[in-house]
N, C-alpha and C positions, 0 to 999 in steps of 0.2 A: 614348306609353306605347301598347303594342299592346293587342289584346281579351284575348290571354292573360295578358300580362302584369299588366291590369288582375282577371283573373279570378281569379289567381293571389294577389293581393292583398284581395280580399275575401275568400278561402278565407283566409288568415293572420288576417284581421280577427275570422272567426268563431271560430276555432279560440282567439282570445285572449279574445274574450266567453265563450266556453265555461271558459275557465280562471279566469275572475274568480270570486271567493265573491258568493253572493246578496247583496245589496242587504238592508241591516238596516233592518225600517221601524220607526215607530214602533209601540206598544200604542193600539188605537183609543181608549182614553181618555185617554191622553197627547196623540195628538194633536188630540182635541176639544176639551180643555183648553187649547192653544196658539190653535186657533181662537176659542176663548171670549177668552182675553186680549187676542189680536189686536184683534177686534171692540170690545171694551170702550175700547182706548187709542183703535181709528179714531174711536169716538162722543166720546170725552172731546177730543182733536186738531181734530175737526170743532166741537164746542161751542167750544172756543177761540178757534179764527178766527174763527167765526161772533160772538161775544164783541167780538173785537180789532177786526173790521170794523166793526160797527154801533159802536164807540165812537168809531172815525177819520173814520166818515163824519158822526156828531154834532158830532164837532169841528171837522170840513174843514179838517183835520188838513195839506191840501197848499195850502191858503192860509194857513198860520200862518207871522206873519212869523219866528218861530226855526227852523222848519223853512226856511223861503226864507234864510235868515242860513248857513244847514249847507251849503245848496248853492251 
């Protein structure tokens, strides 16, 4: 591809982008609501992971005979 062909392709891309409708952004309150919910879900998942890890560490599950039979 020559420099001229490359420039023509870039010009086409620029025209295409101008033809696209502007992206619809979410209202600020709705966006903050999604962020808040995502934060809550992350905190809940983190607490659940910590609880499971704590339980498995206490029971030493990797050395449990039942676990060894499954493997």
